[in-house]
C-alpha positions, 0 to 999 in steps of 0.5 A: 494483155491477155484478158479482158476483165483484167484489162477493164481493171488496169486501165480503168480511167475512172478509178486512176482518176479518182486516185489522182484527186484521192492524192491530191487531197492527201496532198493538199492544205493551206499550211505548209507546217512540216516543212523540208529539211535542208537535204531535201528529204522529208520524214515519214508522216506519223500514224499517231494520235487522233484521225484528224491528226494523222490525216492532216500530217500526212497532207502537210508533209506531202504538200510540202513535197508537191510545192517544192520546186528544187528537187526532180520528179523522181525525188518527189515520187520517192518522197511520197511513197516514203509518207504513204507507206508509214500512213496507209495500211496497204494489208487491209486495203489488199485483204478488202480489195480482193473481198471473200477471195482473200480467204481463198487464197493460201498465205503466200499467195496473200503475201504476193497480192498484198505486195503487187497491189501496194506497188501498183496503187502506188505507182497509179497516183505517183504517176499523176501528181502533176496534176496538183496545181495548187489546189486546196483542201477543207478539212470538215469533221472527223466521225467515229464508225466504231472504237476502231474506225473513223471517217475524215471528210474533206472538200477539195476547193478549185477556183471556179469549180463544185468542191470535191468530196473525199473522206478518208477512211482510218482503222486503228491497230496497236493504238495507231491510227491508219488510212484503209480507203477513201471515196471520192464523190461517195465512191469508195476506191477500194470497192472499185477495185474489189468489184472489178478484181472479183469479176476477175477471179470469178472468170479466170482465177487468180493466176490471170488476176496477179500476172496481168495486175504484175504486168500493169505495175511493171508498165506503170514502173517503167513510166515513172523511171523514164521521167 
């Protein structure tokens, strides 16, 4: 690692810890309605219906993967990545994570950043799936943030611990609801990334940010492949 700011971005334990909780929240619910096909593969969650249904579909399917002891860790990672890619709006997440710098870079760089950031985020929380130890989720309510925005409030419940509040923010695009941010105990995951990415962009520029983001993502990918 060459740059101090990006090192803070990449090794922030608080962010990765928050993402692990966010992933657990996306993976835990008291029902296994989705189930698994005989092949052990699971279909992607459908990004249709209302915001609560979309969130619950994602949780149902992810939980089935996490609880399946008949597949390898690598297979679980692939199945979870498939589910997440179907229900998370990574383009909107990437745009928000880069903040006002998004409009300062070319279309090609926007696509590059979105691709690298998406894989980095996925690999970050896929590396944390062993954190799941049977936690349950309570779905509290859904609220509207406008005609095309909604929030689904949930609690992660674990025995003898205070519930962890995890809220999903969804956006409707072409009639489909997708998740574009998650906040854990009122801390937005994307806002956390944006604050740190902005510092790197302001001090060292896009080339340094993308170089180190790629480097960290490659390290995560190697770690995942070794399991």
